[in-house]
DSSP file (Angstrom, degrees, kcal/mol; ACC not computed):
  #  RESIDUE AA STRUCTURE BP1 BP2  ACC     N-H-->O    O-->H-N    N-H-->O    O-->H-N    TCO  KAPPA ALPHA  PHI   PSI    X-CA   Y-CA   Z-CA
    1    1 A M              0   0    0      0, 0.0     2,-0.2     0, 0.0    94,-0.1   0.000 360.0 360.0 360.0 125.6    0.0    0.0    0.0
    2    2 A A        -     0   0    0     89,-0.1    94,-3.2    39,-0.0     2,-0.5  -0.638 360.0-132.5 -94.9 154.9    1.4    3.4   -1.1
    3    3 A T  E     -a   96   0A   0     -2,-0.2    39,-2.2    92,-0.2    40,-1.4  -0.952  25.7-173.0-106.6 126.8    0.7    6.7    0.6
    4    4 A I  E     -ab  97  43A   0     92,-3.0    94,-2.5    -2,-0.5     2,-0.5  -0.979  11.3-151.1-124.3 127.8   -0.1    9.4   -1.9
    5    5 A V  E     -ab  98  44A   0     38,-2.5    40,-2.9    -2,-0.4     2,-0.5  -0.848   6.8-161.7-100.6 133.4   -0.6   13.1   -1.1
    6    6 A L  E     -ab  99  45A   0     92,-2.7    94,-3.4    -2,-0.5     2,-0.4  -0.967   7.1-172.9-115.4 121.4   -2.9   15.3   -3.1
    7    7 A I  E     -ab 100  46A   0     38,-2.5    40,-3.4    -2,-0.5    94,-0.2  -0.942  22.0-125.5-114.9 132.3   -2.5   19.1   -2.9
    8    8 A S  E     - b   0  47A   0     92,-2.1    40,-0.2    -2,-0.4    24,-0.1  -0.445  25.5-112.6 -76.5 150.8   -5.0   21.4   -4.6
    9    9 A C        -     0   0    0     38,-2.3     2,-0.3    -2,-0.1    -1,-0.1  -0.217  30.7-144.8 -68.3 169.0   -3.8   24.0   -7.0
   10   10 A V        -     0   0    0      2,-0.1    15,-0.1     1,-0.1    -1,-0.0  -0.902  19.3-119.6-135.1 164.0   -4.1   27.7   -6.1
   11   11 A S  S    S+     0   0    0     -2,-0.3     2,-0.7    13,-0.1    52,-0.1   0.807  90.2  86.7 -76.7 -28.6   -4.9   30.9   -8.0
   12   12 A K        +     0   0    0     12,-0.0    13,-2.3    -3,-0.0    14,-0.7  -0.629  61.4 154.5 -80.6 112.8   -1.6   32.6   -7.2
   13   13 A K  B     -E   24   0B   0     -2,-0.7    11,-0.2    11,-0.2    10,-0.1  -0.885  49.3 -91.5-134.3 160.9    0.9   31.5   -9.9
   14   14 A L        -     0   0    0      9,-2.2     4,-0.1    -2,-0.3     9,-0.0  -0.357  39.9-120.6 -62.3 155.6    4.1   32.6  -11.6
   15   15 A P  S    S+     0   0    0      0, 0.0     2,-0.3     0, 0.0    -1,-0.1   0.366  89.4  48.9 -83.5   7.8    3.4   34.6  -14.8
   16   16 A H  S    S-     0   0    0      7,-0.1    -2,-0.1    45,-0.1    44,-0.1  -0.910  99.8 -71.4-142.4 166.6    5.3   32.1  -16.9
   17   17 A K        +     0   0    0     -2,-0.3     2,-0.3    44,-0.1    44,-0.2  -0.290  62.4 149.8 -58.2 139.3    5.7   28.3  -17.6
   18   18 A A  E     -F   60   0C   0     42,-2.0    42,-2.5    40,-0.1     2,-0.1  -0.974  53.6 -70.3-160.8 167.5    7.4   26.5  -14.8
   19   19 A Q  E >>  -F   59   0C   0     -2,-0.3     4,-2.0    40,-0.2     3,-1.8  -0.442  52.1-116.5 -62.0 143.9    7.6   23.1  -13.0
   20   20 A A  H 3> S+     0   0    0     38,-2.6     4,-1.2    35,-0.4    37,-0.2   0.863 114.2  60.8 -54.5 -40.0    4.3   22.6  -11.1
   21   21 A R  H 34 S+     0   0    0     35,-2.3    -1,-0.3     1,-0.2    36,-0.1   0.782 116.5  33.2 -59.3 -25.7    6.2   22.6   -7.8
   22   22 A D  H <4 S+     0   0    0     -3,-1.8    -1,-0.2    34,-0.3    -2,-0.2   0.652 104.3  73.0-102.3 -20.7    7.4   26.1   -8.5
   23   23 A L  H  < S+     0   0    0     -4,-2.0    -9,-2.2   -10,-0.1     2,-0.5   0.902  86.2  67.3 -64.6 -42.8    4.4   27.5  -10.5
   24   24 A Y  B  <  +E   13   0B   0     -4,-1.2   -11,-0.2   -11,-0.2   -13,-0.1  -0.697  59.7 172.1 -86.3 122.1    2.0   27.8   -7.5
   25   25 A I        +     0   0    0    -13,-2.3   -12,-0.2    -2,-0.5    -1,-0.1   0.303  28.3 121.2-120.3   9.7    3.3   30.5   -5.2
   26   26 A S     >  -     0   0    0    -14,-0.7     4,-2.5     1,-0.1     5,-0.2  -0.413  69.8-119.4 -72.0 152.4    0.7   31.1   -2.5
   27   27 A P  H  > S+     0   0    0      0, 0.0     4,-2.6     0, 0.0     5,-0.2   0.882 114.0  55.8 -56.6 -38.0    1.8   30.6    1.1
   28   28 A L  H  > S+     0   0    0      2,-0.2     4,-2.6     1,-0.2     5,-0.2   0.935 109.6  44.1 -62.7 -46.1   -0.8   27.9    1.5
   29   29 A F  H  > S+     0   0    0      2,-0.2     4,-2.7     1,-0.2     5,-0.2   0.944 113.3  51.0 -63.7 -46.4    0.5   25.9   -1.4
   30   30 A R  H  X S+     0   0    0     -4,-2.5     4,-2.1     1,-0.2    -2,-0.2   0.916 114.0  44.1 -57.4 -45.3    4.1   26.3   -0.3
   31   31 A L  H  X S+     0   0    0     -4,-2.6     4,-2.7     2,-0.2    -1,-0.2   0.894 111.4  53.8 -68.7 -39.4    3.3   25.1    3.2
   32   32 A N  H  X S+     0   0    0     -4,-2.6     4,-2.8    -5,-0.2    -2,-0.2   0.918 109.7  48.7 -58.7 -42.9    1.1   22.3    1.9
   33   33 A L  H  X S+     0   0    0     -4,-2.7     4,-2.5     2,-0.2    -2,-0.2   0.921 111.7  47.8 -65.7 -43.8    4.0   21.1   -0.2
   34   34 A R  H  X S+     0   0    0     -4,-2.1     4,-1.7    -5,-0.2    -1,-0.2   0.917 113.7  48.1 -62.8 -42.0    6.5   21.3    2.7
   35   35 A Y  H  X S+     0   0    0     -4,-2.7     4,-1.1     2,-0.2    -2,-0.2   0.928 110.7  51.4 -62.5 -45.3    4.1   19.4    4.9
   36   36 A A  H >< S+     0   0    0     -4,-2.8     3,-0.8     1,-0.2     4,-0.4   0.914 108.4  51.4 -58.9 -43.9    3.5   16.8    2.3
   37   37 A Q  H >< S+     0   0    0     -4,-2.5     3,-1.4     1,-0.2    -1,-0.2   0.853 103.9  58.5 -63.6 -34.3    7.3   16.2    1.8
   38   38 A R  H 3< S+     0   0    0     -4,-1.7    -1,-0.2     1,-0.3    -2,-0.2   0.777  96.6  62.5 -65.6 -25.7    7.6   15.7    5.6
   39   39 A L  T << S-     0   0    0     -4,-1.1    -1,-0.3    -3,-0.8    -2,-0.2   0.616  99.3-139.7 -74.9 -10.7    5.2   12.9    5.4
   40   40 A S    <   -     0   0    0     -3,-1.4    -3,-0.1    -4,-0.4   -37,-0.1   0.925  34.4-178.5  50.4  52.8    7.6   11.0    3.2
   41   41 A P        -     0   0    0      0, 0.0   -37,-0.2     0, 0.0     3,-0.1  -0.232  40.9-114.5 -75.2 168.8    4.8    9.7    0.9
   42   42 A S  S    S-     0   0    0    -39,-2.2     2,-0.3     1,-0.3   -38,-0.2   0.886  97.0  -0.5 -66.0 -39.9    5.3    7.4   -2.1
   43   43 A Q  E     -b    4   0A   0    -40,-1.4   -38,-2.5     2,-0.0     2,-0.4  -0.991  58.3-152.0-150.7 153.0    4.1   10.2   -4.4
   44   44 A I  E     +b    5   0A   0     -2,-0.3    12,-0.7   -40,-0.2     2,-0.3  -0.999  21.1 178.9-126.1 130.6    2.8   13.8   -4.2
   45   45 A F  E     -bC   6  55A   0    -40,-2.9   -38,-2.5    -2,-0.4     2,-0.5  -0.915  23.7-130.3-127.9 157.3    0.5   15.1   -6.9
   46   46 A I  E     -bC   7  54A   0      8,-2.9     8,-2.5    -2,-0.3     2,-1.0  -0.907  15.9-136.8-105.2 135.0   -1.2   18.5   -7.5
   47   47 A L  E     -bC   8  53A   0    -40,-3.4   -38,-2.3    -2,-0.5     2,-0.5  -0.808  28.8-166.9 -89.4 101.4   -5.0   18.5   -8.2
   48   48 A S  E  >  - C   0  52A   0      4,-3.7     4,-2.2    -2,-1.0    18,-0.1  -0.784  23.1-147.1 -96.3 129.2   -5.1   21.1  -11.0
   49   49 A A  T  4 S+     0   0    0     -2,-0.5    17,-0.1    16,-0.3    -1,-0.1   0.810 102.3  35.8 -61.9 -28.9   -8.5   22.5  -12.0
   50   50 A K  T  4 S+     0   0    0     15,-0.2    -1,-0.2     2,-0.1    16,-0.1   0.892 130.3  26.2 -89.5 -45.4   -7.2   22.7  -15.6
   51   51 A H  T  4 S-     0   0    0      1,-0.3     2,-0.6    30,-0.0    -2,-0.2   0.543  88.7-141.1-101.0  -9.0   -5.0   19.6  -16.0
   52   52 A G  E  < S+C   48   0A   0     -4,-2.2    -4,-3.7     2,-0.0     2,-0.5  -0.759  76.9  19.2  83.3-120.6   -6.4   17.1  -13.4
   53   53 A L  E    S-C   47   0A   0     -2,-0.6     2,-0.4    -6,-0.2    -6,-0.2  -0.753  75.0-173.5 -90.4 125.9   -3.6   15.3  -11.8
   54   54 A V  E     -C   46   0A   0     -8,-2.5    -8,-2.9    -2,-0.5     2,-0.2  -0.965  18.4-135.6-123.7 134.2   -0.2   17.0  -12.1
   55   55 A Q  E >   -C   45   0A   0     -2,-0.4     3,-1.5   -10,-0.2   -35,-0.4  -0.578  28.3-114.8 -82.8 152.6    3.2   15.6  -11.1
   56   56 A L  T 3  S+     0   0    0    -12,-0.7   -35,-2.3     1,-0.3   -34,-0.3   0.813 115.1  47.8 -58.6 -32.9    5.5   18.1   -9.3
   57   57 A D  T 3  S+     0   0    0    -37,-0.2    -1,-0.3   -38,-0.2     2,-0.1   0.520  82.8 117.3 -89.0  -4.9    8.1   18.0  -12.1
   58   58 A D    <   -     0   0    0     -3,-1.5   -38,-2.6   -39,-0.1     2,-0.6  -0.411  63.9-133.2 -62.7 134.1    5.5   18.6  -14.9
   59   59 A E  E     +F   19   0C   0    -40,-0.3     2,-0.3    -2,-0.1   -40,-0.2  -0.813  37.0 167.0 -90.3 122.9    6.1   21.9  -16.8
   60   60 A I  E     -F   18   0C   0    -42,-2.5   -42,-2.0    -2,-0.6     3,-0.1  -0.956  34.2-117.4-137.1 155.7    2.9   23.8  -17.2
   61   61 A E        -     0   0    0     -2,-0.3   -44,-0.1   -44,-0.2   -45,-0.1  -0.551  43.6 -95.3 -83.6 152.3    1.7   27.3  -18.2
   62   62 A P        -     0   0    0      0, 0.0     2,-0.3     0, 0.0    -1,-0.1  -0.344  49.3-176.9 -63.2 153.3   -0.2   29.4  -15.7
   63   63 A Y        -     0   0    0    -52,-0.1     2,-0.3     2,-0.1   -13,-0.0  -0.949  30.9-135.1-148.6 164.9   -4.0   29.3  -16.0
   64   64 A D        +     0   0    0     -2,-0.3     2,-0.4   -15,-0.0   -53,-0.1  -0.575  58.7 118.8-126.7  68.2   -7.0   30.9  -14.5
   65   65 A I        +     0   0    0     -2,-0.3     2,-0.3   -54,-0.0   -16,-0.3  -0.994  33.0 178.9-132.5 138.1   -9.4   28.0  -13.9
   66   66 A T    >   -     0   0    0     -2,-0.4     3,-1.3   -17,-0.1     4,-0.2  -0.993  36.4-132.6-138.8 147.0  -10.8   26.9  -10.5
   67   67 A L  G >  S+     0   0    0     -2,-0.3     3,-1.6     1,-0.2     8,-0.1   0.772 103.3  74.1 -65.0 -24.3  -13.2   24.2   -9.4
   68   68 A N  G 3  S+     0   0    0      1,-0.3    -1,-0.2    -3,-0.0     7,-0.0   0.726  99.7  43.3 -63.7 -20.6  -15.0   26.8   -7.4
   69   69 A R  G <  S+     0   0    0     -3,-1.3    -1,-0.3     2,-0.1     2,-0.2   0.329  97.0  99.9-105.0   6.2  -16.5   28.3  -10.6
   70   70 A M  S <  S-     0   0    0     -3,-1.6     2,-0.1    -4,-0.2    -3,-0.0  -0.581  74.3-114.9 -91.6 155.1  -17.4   25.0  -12.1
   71   71 A T     >  -     0   0    0     -2,-0.2     4,-2.4     1,-0.1     5,-0.2  -0.348  34.3-103.8 -75.8 167.0  -20.8   23.4  -12.2
   72   72 A A  H  > S+     0   0    0      1,-0.2     4,-2.1     2,-0.2     5,-0.2   0.892 124.1  52.4 -59.2 -39.7  -21.5   20.2  -10.3
   73   73 A R  H  > S+     0   0    0      2,-0.2     4,-2.1     1,-0.2    -1,-0.2   0.911 109.0  48.8 -64.1 -42.6  -21.4   18.3  -13.7
   74   74 A E  H  > S+     0   0    0      1,-0.2     4,-2.4     2,-0.2    -2,-0.2   0.889 110.6  51.1 -64.7 -38.9  -18.1   19.9  -14.6
   75   75 A R  H  X S+     0   0    0     -4,-2.4     4,-2.6     2,-0.2    -1,-0.2   0.884 109.0  51.1 -66.3 -37.7  -16.6   18.9  -11.2
   76   76 A K  H  X S+     0   0    0     -4,-2.1     4,-2.3     2,-0.2    -2,-0.2   0.911 110.9  48.1 -64.3 -41.9  -17.8   15.3  -11.7
   77   77 A A  H  X S+     0   0    0     -4,-2.1     4,-1.9     2,-0.2    -2,-0.2   0.907 111.8  50.1 -64.5 -41.1  -16.2   15.2  -15.1
   78   78 A W  H  X S+     0   0    0     -4,-2.4     4,-2.4     1,-0.2    -2,-0.2   0.929 110.3  49.9 -60.8 -46.0  -13.0   16.6  -13.6
   79   79 A A  H  X S+     0   0    0     -4,-2.6     4,-2.9     1,-0.2    -2,-0.2   0.881 107.5  54.0 -63.0 -38.9  -13.0   14.0  -10.8
   80   80 A S  H  X S+     0   0    0     -4,-2.3     4,-2.0     2,-0.2    -1,-0.2   0.911 109.6  48.2 -60.6 -42.1  -13.5   11.2  -13.3
   81   81 A K  H  X S+     0   0    0     -4,-1.9     4,-2.3     2,-0.2    -2,-0.2   0.933 112.5  48.4 -62.4 -46.7  -10.4   12.4  -15.2
   82   82 A V  H  X S+     0   0    0     -4,-2.4     4,-3.0     1,-0.2    -2,-0.2   0.912 110.0  51.6 -62.0 -43.7   -8.4   12.6  -11.9
   83   83 A L  H  X S+     0   0    0     -4,-2.9     4,-2.0     1,-0.2    -1,-0.2   0.895 110.2  49.1 -62.1 -39.6   -9.5    9.1  -10.9
   84   84 A A  H  X S+     0   0    0     -4,-2.0     4,-0.8    -5,-0.2    -1,-0.2   0.914 112.4  48.2 -64.5 -41.8   -8.4    7.7  -14.2
   85   85 A Q  H >X S+     0   0    0     -4,-2.3     3,-0.8     1,-0.2     4,-0.7   0.907 109.8  52.1 -65.4 -41.5   -5.0    9.5  -13.9
   86   86 A L  H >X S+     0   0    0     -4,-3.0     4,-1.7     1,-0.2     3,-1.3   0.889 103.1  59.6 -60.3 -38.4   -4.6    8.2  -10.3
   87   87 A G  H 3< S+     0   0    0     -4,-2.0    -1,-0.2     1,-0.3    -2,-0.2   0.762 100.2  56.3 -61.7 -25.2   -5.2    4.7  -11.6
   88   88 A E  H << S+     0   0    0     -3,-0.8    -1,-0.3    -4,-0.8    -2,-0.2   0.707 116.4  35.2 -77.0 -20.1   -2.2    5.1  -13.9
   89   89 A H  H << S-     0   0    0     -3,-1.3     2,-0.2    -4,-0.7    -2,-0.2   0.537 129.5 -20.2-111.4 -11.3    0.0    5.9  -10.9
   90   90 A G  S  < S-     0   0    0     -4,-1.7     2,-0.5    -5,-0.1     3,-0.1  -0.841  76.4 -71.0-168.6-157.5   -1.4    3.7   -8.2
   91   91 A D    >>  -     0   0    0     -2,-0.2     4,-3.3     1,-0.1     3,-0.9  -0.931  26.2-164.1-127.3 104.9   -4.3    1.7   -6.9
   92   92 A I  T 34 S+     0   0    0     -2,-0.5    22,-1.4     1,-0.3    23,-0.4   0.698  92.2  52.5 -66.7 -16.3   -7.3    3.8   -5.7
   93   93 A Q  T 34 S+     0   0    0     20,-0.2    -1,-0.3    21,-0.1    20,-0.0   0.760 123.5  24.1 -85.7 -26.6   -8.7    0.8   -3.9
   94   94 A R  T <4 S+     0   0    0     -3,-0.9    -2,-0.2    20,-0.1    -1,-0.1   0.738 100.6  88.2-112.3 -29.8   -5.5   -0.1   -2.0
   95   95 A D  S  < S-     0   0    0     -4,-3.3    20,-0.6   -94,-0.1     2,-0.5  -0.297  71.3-124.8 -73.9 158.2   -3.4    3.1   -1.6
   96   96 A H  E     -ad   3 115A   0    -94,-3.2   -92,-3.0    18,-0.1     2,-0.5  -0.894  24.2-154.4-104.2 131.4   -3.8    5.6    1.2
   97   97 A F  E     -ad   4 116A   0     18,-2.3    20,-2.3    -2,-0.5     2,-0.6  -0.900  11.4-161.3-112.7 132.1   -4.5    9.2    0.3
   98   98 A V  E     -ad   5 117A   0    -94,-2.5   -92,-2.7    -2,-0.5     2,-0.6  -0.960  20.8-155.1-106.6 118.2   -3.7   12.3    2.3
   99   99 A I  E     +a    6   0A   0     18,-2.8     2,-0.6    -2,-0.6    21,-0.4  -0.854  22.7 177.5-109.3 116.2   -5.8   15.1    0.9
  100  100 A L  E     +a    7   0A   0    -94,-3.4   -92,-2.1    -2,-0.6     2,-0.3  -0.676  51.7 100.1-110.8  71.8   -4.7   18.7    1.3
  101  101 A A  S    S-     0   0    0     -2,-0.6    19,-0.1   -94,-0.2    -2,-0.1  -0.989  70.9 -98.4-156.4 153.8   -7.5   20.3   -0.7
  102  102 A G    >>  -     0   0    0     -2,-0.3     4,-1.2     1,-0.1     3,-0.7  -0.108  46.5 -90.7 -73.1 173.7  -10.8   22.0   -0.2
  103  103 A Q  H 3> S+     0   0    0      1,-0.3     4,-2.6     2,-0.2     3,-0.5   0.857 122.7  53.5 -53.6 -45.5  -14.3   20.6   -0.3
  104  104 A K  H 34 S+     0   0    0      1,-0.2     4,-0.4     2,-0.2    -1,-0.3   0.829 109.8  49.6 -64.9 -30.3  -14.9   21.2   -4.0
  105  105 A Y  H <4 S+     0   0    0     -3,-0.7    -1,-0.2     1,-0.1    -2,-0.2   0.731 121.8  31.5 -80.0 -22.3  -11.7   19.4   -4.9
  106  106 A R  H >X S+     0   0    0     -4,-1.2     4,-2.6    -3,-0.5     3,-1.2   0.698  92.5  86.0-109.1 -20.5  -12.4   16.4   -2.9
  107  107 A Q  T 3< S+     0   0    0     -4,-2.6    -3,-0.1     1,-0.3    -2,-0.1   0.828  98.6  38.5 -58.1 -37.2  -16.1   15.8   -2.8
  108  108 A C  T 34 S+     0   0    0     -4,-0.4    -1,-0.3     1,-0.1    -2,-0.1   0.585 118.1  51.1 -89.6  -9.2  -16.3   13.8   -6.1
  109  109 A L  T X> S+     0   0    0     -3,-1.2     3,-2.0     2,-0.1     4,-0.5   0.853  94.9  68.2 -89.2 -41.1  -13.1   12.0   -5.4
  110  110 A L  G >< S+     0   0    0     -4,-2.6     3,-1.4     1,-0.3    -2,-0.1   0.823  89.9  60.7 -55.2 -40.7  -13.8   10.7   -1.8
  111  111 A P  G 34 S+     0   0    0      0, 0.0    -1,-0.3     0, 0.0    -2,-0.1   0.739 108.5  47.2 -60.4 -18.1  -16.5    8.2   -2.7
  112  112 A H  G <4 S+     0   0    0     -3,-2.0     2,-0.5    -4,-0.1    -2,-0.2   0.523  96.1  83.5-100.0  -7.9  -14.0    6.3   -4.9
  113  113 A L    <<  -     0   0    0     -3,-1.4   -20,-0.2    -4,-0.5     3,-0.2  -0.853  55.8-166.3-101.3 128.3  -11.1    6.2   -2.4
  114  114 A K  S    S+     0   0    0    -22,-1.4     2,-0.5    -2,-0.5    -1,-0.1   0.857  78.7  32.4 -79.1 -36.1  -11.1    3.4    0.1
  115  115 A S  E    S+d   96   0A   0    -20,-0.6   -18,-2.3   -23,-0.4     2,-0.3  -0.964  77.2 132.8-130.6 116.9   -8.5    4.8    2.4
  116  116 A Y  E     -d   97   0A   0     -2,-0.5     2,-0.3   -20,-0.2   -18,-0.2  -0.988  30.7-156.4-155.2 162.3   -7.9    8.5    3.0
  117  117 A E  E     -d   98   0A   0    -20,-2.3   -18,-2.8    -2,-0.3    -2,-0.0  -0.986   7.5-157.1-140.3 151.6   -7.4   11.3    5.5
  118  118 A I    >   -     0   0    0     -2,-0.3     3,-1.9   -20,-0.2   -18,-0.1  -0.816  10.6-171.6-128.0  87.4   -8.0   15.0    5.4
  119  119 A P  T 3  S+     0   0    0      0, 0.0    -1,-0.1     0, 0.0   -19,-0.1   0.761  84.5  36.9 -57.1 -28.9   -5.8   16.5    8.1
  120  120 A M  T >  S+     0   0    0    -21,-0.4     3,-2.2   -19,-0.1     8,-0.1   0.053  79.6 155.3-113.9  26.3   -7.2   20.0    7.9
  121  121 A S  T <  S+     0   0    0     -3,-1.9     3,-0.1     1,-0.3   -19,-0.1  -0.284  72.3  10.0 -55.7 130.1  -10.9   19.1    7.3
  122  122 A G  T 3  S+     0   0    0      1,-0.3     2,-0.4     0, 0.0    -1,-0.3   0.372  96.3 127.9  84.0  -5.4  -13.2   21.9    8.4
  123  123 A L    <   -     0   0    0     -3,-2.2    -1,-0.3     4,-0.1     2,-0.1  -0.693  55.6-131.4 -88.7 135.5  -10.4   24.5    9.0
  124  124 A L     >  -     0   0    0     -2,-0.4     4,-2.5    -3,-0.1     3,-0.4  -0.326  38.0 -93.1 -73.0 166.7  -10.6   27.9    7.4
  125  125 A I  H  > S+     0   0    0      1,-0.2     4,-2.6     2,-0.2     5,-0.2   0.878 125.1  51.8 -52.7 -46.4   -7.5   29.2    5.5
  126  126 A G  H  > S+     0   0    0      1,-0.2     4,-2.0     2,-0.2    -1,-0.2   0.907 112.5  45.5 -59.2 -42.6   -6.0   31.0    8.5
  127  127 A K  H  > S+     0   0    0     -3,-0.4     4,-2.6     2,-0.2    -1,-0.2   0.848 110.3  54.9 -69.7 -34.3   -6.3   27.9   10.7
  128  128 A Q  H  X S+     0   0    0     -4,-2.5     4,-2.8     2,-0.2     5,-0.2   0.932 108.0  49.2 -62.3 -45.1   -4.8   25.7    7.9
  129  129 A L  H  X S+     0   0    0     -4,-2.6     4,-2.5     1,-0.2    -2,-0.2   0.913 111.9  48.7 -60.7 -42.8   -1.8   28.0    7.7
  130  130 A Q  H  X S+     0   0    0     -4,-2.0     4,-2.3     2,-0.2    -2,-0.2   0.931 111.8  49.3 -62.1 -45.8   -1.4   27.8   11.5
  131  131 A F  H  X S+     0   0    0     -4,-2.6     4,-2.3     1,-0.2    -2,-0.2   0.940 113.0  46.7 -57.7 -49.4   -1.7   24.0   11.4
  132  132 A L  H  X S+     0   0    0     -4,-2.8     4,-2.0     1,-0.2    -1,-0.2   0.899 110.5  51.9 -64.1 -41.8    0.9   23.7    8.6
  133  133 A K  H  < S+     0   0    0     -4,-2.5     4,-0.5    -5,-0.2    -1,-0.2   0.905 111.1  48.4 -62.2 -40.6    3.4   26.1   10.3
  134  134 A R  H >< S+     0   0    0     -4,-2.3     3,-0.8     1,-0.2     4,-0.3   0.913 110.4  51.9 -62.9 -42.0    3.1   24.0   13.5
  135  135 A Q  H 3< S+     0   0    0     -4,-2.3     3,-0.3     1,-0.2    -2,-0.2   0.839 117.8  36.1 -66.5 -33.6    3.7   20.8   11.6
  136  136 A I  T >< S+     0   0    0     -4,-2.0     3,-1.6     1,-0.2    -1,-0.2   0.334  85.9 103.2-102.8   8.5    6.8   22.0    9.8
  137  137 A A  T <  S+     0   0    0     -3,-0.8    -1,-0.2    -4,-0.5    -2,-0.1   0.770  76.1  58.7 -61.4 -26.2    8.2   24.0   12.6
  138  138 A N  T 3         0   0    0     -3,-0.3    -1,-0.3    -4,-0.3    -2,-0.1   0.240 360.0 360.0 -91.9  15.3   10.8   21.4   13.5
  139  139 A E    <         0   0    0     -3,-1.6    -1,-0.2     0, 0.0    -2,-0.1   0.526 360.0 360.0 -66.1 360.0   12.5   21.3   10.1
């Protein structure tokens, strides 16, 4: 069983093409990535509203798409794409997923994942930032 961390994309991005790990520049994304790395998972992916599942080293252009502005049908189609992509990298029935993403990014994925945790479930952004800073304080 592998542990896979899923981090949601954010709106604040570099203005040019870059590796996904560098493209997203908000404090929340940066802290999520550091926290994810501390967990020593098998893999870390970004949940991109435009591309679906993105690997950290993938080079992508900045974009202005968010699940928050999609209809329920569009979010379901996005989740189907992500689940298919996850299936190429692991086993959604057997792997354990740590999800660092908001409700809209996870709601259509969770019914298909057998094992998952959402460490910051229910926390507003400010509380998420506090949680993440506490978790990585000992680096």
